[in-house]
C-alpha positions in Angstrom: 88.9 -55.9 23.3 87.2 -56.3 19.9 85.6 -59.6 19.3 83.0 -61.7 17.6 81.2 -64.7 19.1 78.7 -67.4 18.0 76.8 -69.6 20.3 75.8 -72.4 18.0 75.2 -75.3 20.4 71.5 -75.3 20.0 69.0 -74.6 17.2 68.7 -71.0 18.5 71.9 -69.5 17.2 73.2 -66.2 18.8 75.8 -63.9 17.2 77.4 -61.1 19.2 80.1 -58.6 18.6 81.8 -56.2 21.0 84.0 -53.2 20.4 85.4 -52.4 23.9 82.3 -51.2 25.8 79.9 -51.3 22.8 78.1 -54.5 22.0 75.4 -55.9 19.7 73.7 -59.3 19.4 71.2 -61.0 17.2 69.4 -64.3 17.7 68.5 -66.7 14.8 65.7 -69.0 15.7 64.5 -69.6 12.2 65.1 -73.3 11.4 66.8 -74.1 8.1 67.0 -70.5 7.1 69.8 -70.0 9.6 72.3 -71.1 7.0 71.1 -68.2 4.8 71.0 -65.6 7.5 74.1 -66.3 9.6 76.6 -64.3 7.5 74.2 -61.3 7.2 73.8 -61.5 11.0 77.5 -61.4 11.5 77.7 -58.4 9.1 74.9 -56.7 11.1 76.5 -57.0 14.6 79.9 -55.9 13.2 78.4 -52.8 11.6 76.4 -52.0 14.7 79.6 -52.0 16.8 81.7 -50.2 14.2 84.0 -53.1 13.4 85.5 -54.6 10.4 87.1 -58.1 10.4 90.7 -57.0 10.3 90.2 -55.0 13.6 89.1 -58.1 15.6 91.4 -59.3 18.3 89.7 -62.7 18.3 86.6 -64.7 17.7 85.0 -67.4 19.8 82.5 -70.2 19.3 80.8 -73.1 21.2 82.3 -76.3 19.9 79.8 -78.8 21.2 78.2 -80.9 22.2 75.0 -79.6 20.5 73.2 -79.7 17.2 75.1 -81.0 14.3 73.8 -78.3 11.9 74.4 -75.4 14.3 78.0 -76.5 15.2 78.9 -76.9 11.6 77.5 -73.5 10.7 79.2 -71.6 13.5 82.6 -73.2 13.1 82.6 -72.8 9.3 81.7 -69.1 9.5 84.4 -68.2 12.0 87.0 -70.5 10.4 86.4 -68.6 7.1 87.0 -65.4 9.0 90.2 -66.8 10.5 91.5 -67.8 7.0 90.6 -64.5 5.3 91.7 -62.1 8.1 94.1 -64.1 10.3 91.8 -63.7 13.3 92.5 -66.3 16.1 89.5 -68.5 16.8 88.9 -69.8 20.3 86.7 -72.9 20.7 84.9 -73.4 24.0 83.0 -76.6 24.9 79.3 -75.7 25.1 78.7 -77.0 28.6 81.7 -75.1 29.9 80.3 -71.9 28.5 76.8 -72.5 30.0 78.3 -73.4 33.4 80.6 -70.4 33.4 78.3 -67.8 35.1 77.9 -70.2 38.0 81.5 -71.0 38.6 81.3 -69.5 42.2 78.0 -71.3 43.1 78.2 -73.5 46.2 75.9 -76.1 44.5 76.9 -78.7 42.1 76.3 -77.1 38.7 74.7 -79.3 36.0 74.7 -77.6 32.5 72.3 -79.4 30.2 71.4 -79.3 26.5 68.5 -81.2 25.0 69.6 -84.1 22.8 67.3 -86.3 20.8 65.1 -89.2 22.1 64.4 -87.5 25.5 68.1 -87.4 26.4 70.4 -84.6 27.5 74.0 -83.6 26.9 75.4 -82.9 30.4 78.4 -82.6 32.7 79.0 -81.6 36.3 81.0 -78.7 37.7 81.9 -77.6 41.2 83.3 -74.1 41.7 84.1 -73.9 38.0 86.0 -77.3 37.9 84.6 -79.9 35.5 84.1 -83.2 37.2 83.6 -85.4 34.2 83.7 -85.3 30.4 80.6 -84.5 28.4 78.1 -87.3 28.0 74.5 -87.8 26.9 71.9 -89.8 28.8 68.3 -89.9 29.9 67.0 -88.1 33.0 66.9 -91.2 35.2 70.5 -92.1 34.3 71.7 -88.6 35.2 69.7 -88.6 38.4 71.5 -91.8 39.6 74.7 -89.7 39.8 73.2 -87.1 42.1 72.8 -87.2 45.9 69.2 -86.4 46.8 70.3 -84.4 49.7 72.9 -82.2 47.9 71.7 -79.1 46.1 72.1 -79.0 42.3 71.8 -76.0 40.0 70.7 -77.0 36.5 71.6 -74.4 33.8 72.0 -74.0 30.1 69.3 -74.0 27.4 67.5 -77.1 28.9 68.0 -76.3 32.6 64.4 -75.4 33.2 63.0 -78.3 31.2 65.3 -80.7 33.0 64.1 -79.6 36.4 60.4 -79.8 35.3 60.8 -83.4 34.0 62.8 -84.4 37.1 60.0 -83.2 39.3 57.6 -85.4 37.4 59.9 -88.5 37.8 61.2 -88.0 41.3 60.5 -84.8 43.4 63.0 -85.8 46.1 66.0 -84.1 44.5 67.1 -80.6 45.7 67.3 -79.4 42.1 66.6 -75.9 40.8 67.4 -73.9 37.6 68.6 -70.4 36.9 68.9 -69.4 33.3 68.7 -65.6 32.9 70.4 -65.6 29.5 69.2 -67.5 26.4 72.7 -67.8 25.1 76.3 -67.8 26.3 77.9 -65.2 24.1 79.1 -63.1 27.1 80.6 -66.2 28.6 82.4 -66.9 25.3 84.0 -63.5 25.4 85.1 -63.9 29.0 86.4 -67.4 28.7 88.3 -66.6 25.4 89.9 -63.5 27.0 90.9 -65.7 30.0 92.5 -68.2 27.5 94.3 -65.3 25.8 95.7 -64.0 29.1 96.9 -67.6 29.9 98.4 -67.8 26.4 96.4 -70.8 25.4 96.3 -71.9 21.8 93.4 -71.0 19.5 91.7 -73.6 17.4 93.8 -75.2 14.6 92.5 -75.5 11.0 91.8 -79.2 11.5 89.9 -78.8 14.8 86.3 -79.7 14.5 83.1 -79.8 16.7 82.9 -81.9 19.8 80.4 -84.7 19.0 79.2 -86.8 21.9 76.8 -88.9 19.9 76.7 -90.0 16.2 74.7 -88.1 13.7 71.5 -89.6 12.2 73.3 -90.0 8.9 76.1 -92.1 10.6 73.5 -94.2 12.4 71.6 -94.9 9.2 74.8 -95.8 7.4 75.9 -98.2 10.1 72.4 -99.8 10.1 72.7 -100.3 6.3 76.2 -101.8 6.6 75.0 -104.3 9.2 72.0 -105.4 7.1 
């Protein structure tokens, strides 16, 4: 199939396009300049794979949880493409996408994304089945939900960091990480095509990001209203 995907769950955005067996990807880890470079990056991967927008079968994006700025950028760019070229857009929860490569693992799979204030967005999966909705919590709170004798595979952008910090707090857990990819664009393609085969609906115009926690602006506004 012919498709475009954006992994925008973390500050390091990845943009990928595929034209059957040809693919191209570019990573944007350039801070606030991402907003300026995202559209040129989309144009680049499309040209490298010989695609134009009207030829796409679909596009896919991580919908959160993740960084507020990244999620807004990714969704806005692909929604504009949907409106201009009538391309279906499939939204995939970030933690689902990061857990996808390990759906056949025998361990409990723990995808994690760094949140602010030394906390992580997380969920649990066993054999590809999500056990609970996305939440954010500190390491100690997450560890309370784990059995020290059961193996756990931490994955996603913060998998390695989570394991390192856990070892500092409590080395008793059978916890390891495996993160060969720095983004989940390939998972987005695979999950979206599974959704298409199962005739699942793409995102609607009014669908937005999945926010587990409030933005700093919302927190500041609430504090002002209370004072």
